[in-house]
C-alpha positions in Angstrom: 134.8 78.7 60.1 131.2 78.4 61.3 128.6 76.9 59.0 124.8 77.3 59.2 122.9 74.6 61.1 121.8 71.6 58.9 118.2 71.8 57.7 115.8 70.2 60.1 118.3 70.1 62.9 116.8 70.5 66.4 117.8 73.9 67.7 118.3 72.8 71.4 120.4 70.1 72.9 120.3 69.8 76.7 120.2 73.4 78.1 122.0 74.8 75.0 120.7 76.6 71.9 122.6 75.6 68.8 123.9 78.5 66.7 126.1 77.1 64.0 128.1 74.0 62.9 131.8 74.0 63.8 132.7 70.6 62.4 131.3 67.3 61.2 132.5 63.8 60.4 131.6 60.1 60.8 130.8 59.9 64.5 129.2 63.1 65.6 129.0 66.8 65.3 130.3 69.9 67.0 128.2 73.0 67.3 128.7 76.6 68.5 126.0 77.0 71.2 125.0 79.2 74.1 122.7 78.7 77.2 119.1 78.8 76.1 117.3 81.9 77.2 120.6 83.7 78.0 120.1 87.4 78.6 123.6 88.0 77.2 123.6 86.9 73.5 127.4 86.9 73.5 127.9 85.2 76.9 128.5 81.6 77.7 129.4 80.4 74.3 130.4 76.7 74.2 131.6 74.1 71.7 128.9 71.4 72.1 129.9 67.8 70.9 127.2 65.2 70.3 127.1 61.8 68.6 125.0 60.8 65.6 121.5 59.7 66.5 121.7 56.6 64.2 124.7 55.1 66.1 124.0 52.0 68.2 125.0 53.2 71.7 125.2 50.3 74.1 125.6 50.5 77.8 129.3 50.1 77.5 129.5 53.2 75.3 127.6 55.3 77.9 129.7 54.1 80.7 132.9 55.1 78.9 131.3 58.4 77.8 130.4 59.2 81.4 133.9 58.4 82.5 135.3 60.7 79.9 133.1 63.6 81.0 134.3 63.0 84.5 137.9 62.9 83.3 137.6 66.1 81.3 135.9 67.8 84.3 138.8 66.9 86.5 141.3 68.9 84.4 141.7 72.4 85.6 144.1 74.3 83.4 144.3 77.7 81.7 145.9 75.9 78.8 142.9 73.6 78.0 139.4 74.2 76.8 137.5 73.7 80.0 134.6 71.3 80.3 131.3 73.1 81.0 128.9 70.2 81.2 127.7 66.9 79.7 125.1 64.2 79.7 125.9 60.6 79.1 122.4 59.2 80.0 120.1 60.9 77.4 119.2 59.4 74.1 121.8 61.6 72.5 124.9 62.0 74.7 126.6 65.4 74.6 129.4 67.4 76.3 130.1 71.1 76.2 133.5 72.7 76.5 134.7 76.3 76.5 134.5 77.9 73.0 137.9 79.2 71.8 137.4 81.8 69.0 140.6 81.1 67.0 142.2 78.9 64.4 143.7 75.5 65.0 147.4 75.3 64.9 147.0 73.4 61.6 144.9 76.2 60.0 147.2 78.9 61.3 150.4 77.4 59.8 148.7 76.4 56.6 147.5 79.9 56.0 150.4 81.9 57.5 153.4 79.6 57.2 155.8 78.4 60.0 156.0 80.3 63.2 159.1 82.2 64.4 161.1 80.3 67.0 160.1 82.6 70.0 156.4 82.1 69.3 156.9 78.3 68.9 158.7 78.3 72.3 156.0 80.3 74.0 153.3 78.1 72.5 155.1 74.9 73.3 155.6 75.9 77.0 151.8 76.5 77.3 151.1 73.1 75.7 153.6 71.4 78.0 151.8 73.0 81.0 148.5 71.7 79.6 149.9 68.2 79.5 151.3 68.6 83.1 147.9 69.7 84.3 146.2 66.7 82.6 148.7 64.2 83.9 148.4 65.5 87.4 144.8 64.2 87.5 145.7 61.0 85.7 144.4 61.9 82.3 146.3 61.3 79.0 145.4 63.1 75.9 146.6 60.5 73.4 145.8 62.5 70.3 147.8 65.7 70.6 148.2 67.0 67.0 148.0 70.4 65.2 144.2 70.1 64.7 143.7 69.6 68.5 145.5 72.8 69.5 143.4 76.0 69.2 145.1 79.4 69.2 143.3 81.8 71.5 144.0 85.4 72.2 145.6 84.5 75.5 147.6 81.6 74.2 147.2 78.0 73.0 144.5 75.7 74.4 144.4 71.9 74.0 141.0 70.5 73.0 139.4 67.1 72.4 140.5 65.2 75.5 137.0 64.2 76.5 135.6 61.3 74.5 138.4 59.0 73.5 137.4 56.0 75.7 133.8 56.3 74.7 134.6 55.7 71.0 137.6 53.3 71.6 137.2 49.6 70.9 133.7 50.0 69.4 132.7 51.0 65.9 136.1 52.5 65.0 138.5 49.8 66.1 139.3 47.1 63.5 142.4 45.5 62.1 144.0 47.4 59.2 142.6 50.8 60.1 144.5 53.8 61.5 142.1 56.2 63.2 143.7 59.6 63.7 146.8 61.3 62.5 149.6 58.7 62.3 152.3 61.5 61.9 151.6 62.6 65.4 151.5 59.3 67.4 154.2 57.8 69.5 156.2 54.6 69.0 154.1 53.1 71.9 151.0 53.4 69.6 152.7 52.0 66.6 154.2 49.0 68.4 150.8 48.0 69.6 151.3 48.8 73.3 148.1 49.7 75.2 150.2 50.8 78.3 150.4 54.4 77.1 152.2 56.7 79.5 152.5 60.4 80.0 155.7 60.4 77.9 153.6 59.3 75.0 151.9 62.7 75.0 155.3 64.4 75.2 156.4 62.6 72.0 153.3 63.9 70.2 154.0 67.4 71.5 157.5 67.2 70.0 156.0 66.4 66.6 153.5 69.3 67.0 156.3 71.8 67.7 158.3 70.6 64.7 155.2 71.2 62.5 154.8 74.7 64.0 158.4 75.6 63.3 158.6 74.1 59.7 155.1 73.7 58.4 155.4 70.0 58.1 155.4 67.0 60.5 158.7 65.3 61.4 157.5 62.0 60.0 155.6 63.2 56.9 155.6 60.9 53.9 153.3 60.2 51.1 153.4 56.5 51.9 151.5 55.7 55.1 153.6 52.7 55.7 156.7 54.9 55.6 155.2 57.2 58.2 154.6 54.5 60.7 157.9 52.8 60.0 159.8 56.1 60.6 157.9 56.7 63.9 158.8 53.2 65.1 162.4 53.6 64.1 162.8 57.2 65.3 163.6 58.6 61.9 162.4 62.2 62.4 163.1 64.9 59.7 164.0 68.1 61.6 166.4 69.8 59.2 164.3 73.0 59.0 164.0 73.5 62.8 166.2 76.2 64.3 169.2 74.4 66.0 168.5 75.2 69.7 164.8 74.4 69.3 165.7 71.2 67.4 167.7 69.9 70.4 164.6 70.3 72.6 162.4 68.5 70.1 164.8 65.7 69.6 164.5 65.1 73.4 160.8 64.8 73.0 161.0 62.4 70.1 163.3 59.9 71.8 162.3 56.3 71.0 162.7 55.4 74.7 159.7 56.8 76.6 161.7 56.9 79.8 164.4 59.2 78.2 161.9 61.9 77.3 161.5 65.0 79.5 158.4 65.4 81.7 156.0 68.1 80.6 157.2 70.5 83.3 160.8 69.9 82.4 159.9 70.5 78.8 158.3 73.8 79.6 161.5 75.0 81.3 163.6 73.8 78.3 161.4 75.8 76.0 161.1 79.0 78.0 163.5 80.0 80.8 161.2 82.8 82.0 157.6 83.6 81.5 155.8 86.7 80.3 155.0 89.5 82.7 151.6 89.2 84.3 148.9 90.8 82.1 150.9 90.9 78.9 149.2 89.4 75.9 150.4 86.3 74.2 153.0 87.3 71.5 151.2 85.8 68.4 152.4 87.0 65.0 150.5 89.6 63.2 149.2 87.0 60.8 147.8 84.9 63.6 146.2 88.0 65.2 144.4 88.6 61.9 143.1 85.0 61.9 142.0 85.4 65.6 140.0 88.5 64.5 138.4 86.7 61.7 137.2 83.8 64.0 135.9 86.3 66.6 134.1 88.2 64.0 132.6 85.0 62.5 131.3 83.9 65.9 129.9 87.4 66.6 128.1 87.4 63.2 126.6 83.9 63.9 125.4 84.9 67.4 123.9 88.2 66.3 122.1 86.5 63.4 120.6 83.7 65.5 117.0 83.9 66.5 116.3 84.5 70.2 116.5 81.2 72.0 113.1 81.7 73.5 111.6 81.4 70.0 112.3 77.6 69.9 110.7 75.3 72.5 113.0 73.1 74.5 113.9 69.8 72.8 114.9 66.8 74.9 118.6 66.3 74.7 118.1 62.8 73.4 115.7 63.8 70.6 116.7 62.2 67.2 117.4 64.5 64.3 117.7 64.1 60.6 121.0 62.8 59.1 123.7 65.0 57.7 127.4 64.9 58.3 128.7 64.3 61.8 131.9 64.9 63.6 135.0 62.8 63.9 137.7 65.5 63.5 140.3 62.7 63.4 140.1 61.1 59.9 139.9 57.4 59.3 142.7 56.3 57.1 142.8 52.8 55.7 146.1 51.0 55.7 146.8 48.0 53.5 148.5 45.1 55.3 151.7 44.6 53.4 152.9 41.3 52.0 156.0 39.2 52.9 158.3 40.7 50.3 158.1 44.3 51.5 161.1 43.9 53.8 161.6 45.3 57.3 159.4 48.3 56.7 156.5 46.1 55.7 157.2 43.8 58.7 156.8 46.7 61.1 153.5 47.7 59.5 152.2 44.2 59.5 153.1 43.7 63.1 151.3 47.0 64.1 148.2 46.1 62.0 147.9 42.5 63.2 148.8 43.1 66.9 146.4 46.0 67.4 144.7 48.8 65.4 146.6 52.0 65.9 143.6 53.9 67.3 144.2 57.6 67.9 140.8 58.9 68.5 139.5 62.4 69.3 140.1 62.9 73.0 141.9 61.6 76.0 142.2 58.2 77.8 141.5 57.9 81.4 144.5 56.6 83.4 143.7 53.7 85.7 142.4 54.5 89.2 141.1 58.0 88.7 137.4 57.1 89.0 135.9 53.8 90.2 132.5 52.2 89.3 130.6 51.8 86.1 127.3 53.0 87.4 124.9 55.5 85.8 124.4 59.1 86.8 123.7 62.1 84.7 127.2 62.7 83.8 127.2 66.4 84.5 130.6 67.7 85.4 130.2 69.7 88.6 132.1 72.9 88.9 133.2 73.1 85.3 134.8 76.4 84.3 132.6 78.7 82.4 133.5 79.5 78.8 135.1 82.7 77.7 133.3 85.1 75.4 133.9 84.6 71.7 134.8 88.2 70.9 135.2 91.6 72.4 134.5 95.1 71.1 137.5 96.3 73.1 141.1 95.6 73.6 141.5 93.8 77.0 143.8 94.7 79.7 144.3 93.3 83.2 142.2 96.2 84.5 139.4 95.3 82.1 138.4 96.5 78.7 140.2 99.4 77.2 139.0 101.6 74.4 142.0 103.4 73.1 142.8 105.1 69.7 146.1 103.2 69.6 144.3 99.9 69.7 142.3 100.9 66.6 145.3 100.1 64.3 143.3 100.9 61.1 142.1 104.3 62.5 138.5 103.2 61.8 137.2 105.2 64.8 134.9 102.4 65.9 134.8 102.0 69.6 132.1 99.3 69.3 129.2 98.3 71.6 131.4 98.5 74.7 131.4 102.2 74.3 127.6 102.3 75.1 127.6 99.7 77.9 127.0 101.9 81.0 128.3 99.2 83.3 131.6 99.2 81.6 132.7 102.7 82.4 135.1 103.3 85.3 133.6 102.6 88.7 132.3 105.7 90.5 132.8 107.9 87.4 131.6 111.5 87.4 132.1 114.4 85.1 135.5 116.1 85.7 138.1 118.5 84.3 141.9 118.4 84.7 144.8 120.4 83.6 147.6 118.1 82.5 150.3 120.3 80.8 150.7 123.7 79.2 150.2 122.5 75.6 148.5 119.8 73.4 147.9 116.5 75.0 146.6 113.2 73.6 145.2 110.5 75.9 144.3 106.9 75.7 142.0 105.0 78.0 143.1 101.7 79.6 140.6 100.3 82.1 140.4 102.7 85.0 143.3 104.8 83.8 143.7 107.6 81.3 147.3 107.9 80.0 148.2 111.2 78.3 151.2 112.4 76.4 152.1 116.1 76.5 154.8 118.5 75.4 157.4 117.1 77.8 156.0 114.2 79.9 153.6 111.3 80.3 150.8 111.8 82.9 148.4 109.1 84.0 145.0 110.1 85.5 142.3 108.3 87.3 139.6 107.9 84.6 136.8 108.1 87.2 137.6 111.5 88.6 140.6 113.0 86.8 143.0 112.9 89.7 146.6 112.5 88.9 148.1 109.0 89.6 151.6 109.6 88.4 153.7 111.5 85.9 157.2 111.2 84.5 160.0 113.7 84.9 160.0 116.2 82.0 162.2 115.3 79.0 165.2 117.4 78.1 164.7 120.5 76.1 164.5 119.9 72.3 163.8 116.2 72.6 160.2 116.7 71.3 156.8 116.0 72.8 156.1 112.8 74.8 153.4 110.4 73.4 151.7 107.3 74.5 152.3 104.6 71.9 150.3 101.8 73.5 148.9 100.4 76.7 149.0 96.6 77.0 148.1 94.8 80.2 149.8 96.7 83.0 152.4 98.5 80.9 152.4 101.9 79.3 154.7 102.2 76.2 155.6 105.7 75.4 158.1 107.8 73.4 159.8 110.3 75.6 163.1 112.1 75.8 164.5 110.4 72.7 163.6 106.8 73.6 160.9 104.2 73.7 160.1 103.5 77.3 158.0 101.0 79.2 156.3 102.2 82.4 154.1 100.3 84.9 150.6 101.5 84.5 149.8 101.4 88.2 152.9 103.2 89.6 154.9 104.6 86.7 157.9 102.5 87.5 160.2 102.2 84.5 160.6 98.7 83.2 162.9 99.3 80.2 164.2 102.0 77.9 165.5 101.7 74.4 167.1 104.9 72.9 166.2 106.0 69.4 169.0 106.6 67.0 170.8 109.9 67.9 168.9 112.9 66.5 165.9 110.8 65.4 162.3 111.7 66.3 159.1 109.7 65.9 156.6 111.1 63.5 153.8 108.5 63.7 153.2 105.1 65.3 150.5 102.4 65.3 150.1 99.3 67.6 148.8 95.9 66.6 148.7 93.3 69.3 152.1 93.2 71.0 153.9 94.9 68.1 154.5 98.7 67.7 155.3 100.1 64.3 156.7 103.6 64.1 158.2 106.0 61.6 161.3 108.2 62.4 163.2 111.0 60.8 166.9 111.9 61.4 167.3 115.6 62.2 170.8 115.8 60.6 170.1 113.9 57.3 166.3 113.9 57.0 166.5 110.2 56.4 163.2 108.4 57.1 162.8 104.9 58.5 160.0 102.6 59.5 160.6 100.1 62.4 158.7 97.3 64.1 159.3 96.7 67.8 158.0 93.6 69.7 156.7 95.0 73.0 155.4 91.9 74.7 157.2 88.6 75.6 160.8 89.0 74.7 161.0 92.7 74.0 163.1 93.3 70.8 163.3 95.2 67.6 161.8 93.0 64.9 162.9 95.0 61.8 164.1 98.3 60.6 163.6 99.5 57.0 164.4 102.8 55.1 161.3 104.6 53.8 161.5 106.7 50.7 158.6 108.9 51.6 158.7 112.1 53.7 158.7 111.1 57.4 157.0 114.2 58.5 153.9 113.1 56.4 154.0 109.4 57.3 150.7 108.1 58.6 150.7 104.5 59.6 147.8 102.0 59.6 147.6 98.3 60.2 145.2 95.5 59.3 145.3 91.8 58.3 149.1 91.6 58.7 149.8 94.6 56.5 151.3 97.9 57.5 150.3 100.8 55.3 152.4 104.0 55.2 150.8 107.0 53.6 152.8 110.1 52.6 153.1 111.5 49.0 152.5 108.0 48.0 151.4 104.7 49.6 153.6 101.9 50.7 152.3 98.5 51.8 154.6 96.4 54.0 154.4 92.9 55.4 154.0 93.3 59.2 156.0 90.2 60.0 159.3 91.3 58.3 158.8 94.7 56.6 158.9 93.2 53.1 157.4 95.6 50.5 154.1 94.2 49.2 152.8 97.0 47.0 153.2 100.8 46.4 151.5 103.7 44.8 153.8 106.4 43.5 153.9 110.0 44.7 151.3 112.2 43.1 149.1 109.2 41.9 146.7 109.5 44.8 145.5 112.1 47.3 145.2 110.4 50.6 144.7 112.7 53.6 143.6 111.2 57.0 143.8 107.6 55.7 141.7 104.8 57.2 142.4 101.1 56.7 139.5 98.6 56.9 140.8 95.2 56.1 142.4 95.4 52.7 140.6 98.6 51.8 142.4 102.0 52.2 140.0 104.9 52.5 141.6 108.2 51.2 139.7 111.4 52.0 139.8 114.3 49.6 137.9 117.3 48.5 135.5 115.2 46.3 134.7 112.3 48.6 136.5 109.1 49.3 138.8 107.0 47.1 138.7 103.4 48.2 141.9 101.5 47.3 142.5 97.7 47.5 146.0 97.6 49.0 146.5 94.1 47.7 145.9 95.3 44.1 146.3 99.2 44.2 145.1 99.6 40.7 141.6 98.6 41.9 139.9 101.8 43.1 136.4 103.1 43.5 134.7 106.3 44.8 132.3 106.8 47.7 130.6 110.1 48.9 131.3 111.9 45.7 130.9 115.7 46.1 131.6 115.8 49.8 134.6 117.9 50.8 135.8 115.7 53.6 137.4 117.8 56.4 138.2 115.1 59.0 139.1 111.5 59.3 136.2 109.2 58.4 134.9 106.5 60.7 134.0 103.0 59.5 131.6 100.7 61.4 131.9 96.9 61.8 128.9 96.4 59.5 130.5 98.5 56.7 129.0 101.9 57.0 131.3 104.9 56.7 130.7 108.3 58.3 132.3 111.3 56.7 132.0 115.0 57.5 132.6 118.3 55.9 132.9 121.4 58.0 129.1 121.8 58.1 127.5 118.4 57.5 127.8 114.7 58.4 126.9 111.8 56.1 126.7 108.0 56.4 127.3 105.8 53.3 127.6 102.1 52.6 131.2 101.4 52.1 130.6 98.5 49.6 127.8 100.0 47.5 128.2 103.8 48.1 124.5 104.2 49.2 123.8 107.3 51.2 121.9 106.3 54.4 121.5 109.8 56.0 122.9 113.3 56.1 122.5 116.1 58.6 120.6 119.3 57.7 122.5 122.1 56.0 120.5 124.8 57.7 120.4 128.6 57.3 122.9 129.1 60.1 125.6 127.4 58.2 125.2 123.8 59.3 126.8 122.1 62.3 130.2 123.8 62.4 131.8 120.4 62.7 135.1 120.7 64.7 136.6 117.2 64.6 136.6 113.6 63.3 133.5 111.5 64.0 133.8 108.4 66.1 131.4 105.4 66.4 130.0 104.2 69.7 127.6 101.3 69.5 124.8 102.4 67.2 125.7 106.1 67.3 128.0 108.4 65.4 129.5 111.0 67.8 130.5 114.3 66.2 132.4 117.2 67.7 130.9 120.6 67.1 132.2 124.0 67.7 130.4 124.2 71.0 129.4 120.7 71.9 128.9 117.1 70.9 126.2 115.6 68.7 125.1 111.9 68.4 123.4 110.5 65.3 121.7 107.1 65.0 123.6 104.8 62.6 120.7 102.6 61.8 118.6 105.2 60.0 117.6 104.0 56.5 115.9 107.1 55.2 117.3 108.8 52.2 116.1 112.2 53.6 118.1 114.3 56.0 118.2 113.3 59.6 119.2 115.1 62.8 120.8 113.8 66.0 120.6 114.5 69.8 123.0 117.0 71.2 125.0 117.6 74.4 125.9 121.3 74.5 128.7 122.5 76.7 131.3 125.2 76.7 134.7 124.1 75.7 137.6 124.8 78.1 138.5 128.5 78.2 135.0 129.8 78.1 132.7 131.1 75.3 135.5 132.9 73.5 137.9 130.0 73.5 139.0 128.5 70.2 140.8 125.2 69.8 142.6 123.6 67.0 140.1 120.9 65.7 143.0 118.6 64.8 144.2 118.6 68.4 140.9 117.5 69.9 140.7 113.8 70.5 137.7 111.8 71.8 137.4 108.4 73.5 134.0 106.9 74.3 133.4 104.5 77.1 130.1 103.5 78.7 128.0 106.7 78.8 131.1 108.8 79.2 133.4 110.6 76.8 137.0 111.8 77.4 138.3 114.7 75.4 141.8 116.3 75.4 142.6 119.7 74.0 145.5 121.8 72.6 145.9 123.8 75.9 146.6 120.8 78.1 143.1 120.4 79.3 141.3 117.0 79.6 137.6 116.7 80.4 135.2 113.8 80.8 131.5 114.4 80.1 128.3 112.4 79.8 127.9 111.1 76.3 124.9 112.6 74.4 
């Protein structure tokens, strides 16, 4: 994760403000940085690599460094971290690449274990395409290993192919030293050949895929000499790899470079057909949790950083105090074996004496790509801009989406995106629409509002409320239709006894999977590309909880019986854990449905549950009970004395908003401190009519006749009041609506509300 900047470190390098330390080692450092003076504090984030000031950088080093900047700038691939800029001529050379907010493959597997075969295949195909794109412009990576693959929300990205030649054959190259990760190098490296070829990268990728599938490298051994011997002899250990995937990896690890598949051939061997356009990458729930942690860490560092204008510009070559520096590939000494060590020792001795096996951070430039050793500023023209480190909203192809189904923990936090006026649908204006004769629930996906009603799914234009399409009504007695998720350009819905996928733009049906005969869905929750839902069989009353992979290769992941009443099942998801609340609480592992923990029926009152990380918030007549779902015996109370009427909302910074039927309160979730409360006036208070939601720095609360907004950052212990938007609810002054049926979505300065009579309205936010 991201560490604070070392004491005394200059805060600017080139045009970038340093925010935090991403990594450090013997040769240089890598920082999280952003353009100095950027108006968008979360925009333009980069990983900035620089060398240690005390290194003796001769002209040859700078020539090689400039070539590597040019080489990295030549690569244009969605599967690599794009070069943004660089400078080889300053006193302190640097280069900046796209920042990818996610774990390395090494971290992800160490923390979460081996990946399922479908995920390994999807990831491997992306990495193969990355190699193909590099080789097309005559760039070799030369150090593809688990630590040089970052897992981004949209798939894997290859990093560190930018400074290999710069560091090669200088300070790091000496006989008897292996620089890098010998378990992920090719026989060409081991045998001392400097004529590396594209197939060398394919060999390394085969070893990486074996690691992803089993949690260990195919040449792992406690004896370094044994590792290099096994690589040279082709003795890969692949016993734990699934059979069909193993056959592909064996092709990659062929000792003969000419017998290995090309990267594009390998991509086809791994994945016969790609994902639909706009569908997210099918990472496991564990990896999605790690992605969220990295994004949150980056956001916290950025928001805590002082404004870049506060520090005067510092020349990019300015020296700085010591401290650790980066060489993400470790230096591992190898003893030269004696004569009596046999054939294995002979191989190691030959490799050590003939040439150092030098696998350095980065890529090697293939001959003939760029000519000339002259100077120049080394800036890479036209480099792709970095992606943002995090988002307050789920992303779809149409843009950000703020939808209740995406809030898998039911925290009710729509984030800063809900107050960004520019983010609301284009040409939006207040509107009212009649969808169906009965309760509707809607979710917002970009410019569309998808609504489930008593018999059908209806999609509206979010800007004006006009109907875009609707499904045919379901058969009588099949139950109401509901939108389970909107991912990319696909609406996933329960209708007419089946889980159905529709095109978001035109309503065309993509696939349909029937539910078991007589079963109906009682609750569902989406996390990433997986949908979890509870069902009840009409004939037997038997309850089940299922997980369905929506994206990639659509399939049912697991199906488990549940001993709680299905009619009362409320599902929440966070950090790879699915929590089912009924008379009791059951905690399941999202990946396979294994039971992790449980609280027996009658031991805990938990109405309208909210899951924030590992903490389950259970509302009751005397405040909140906060339960650690990893250790359910650990509980504490917050908001004691408040008779909580609706689902609480929890902000990213740990404040929880609760409401009775007349008052609204904000408390610190960790310490229980009360920040503010609304007035309990002589007229009976606010007449709160629904659950609060959070939009940016405000808590939005439904009243009997309108909407109120309250500032979340108030620190006064005394009562506070909010600003109001008064309006008549659908049906006129005498109309009454079931508070539980009213749902609210916030986006920009617009709110979208749906009611129990089939009416949907969109109004200006207060």
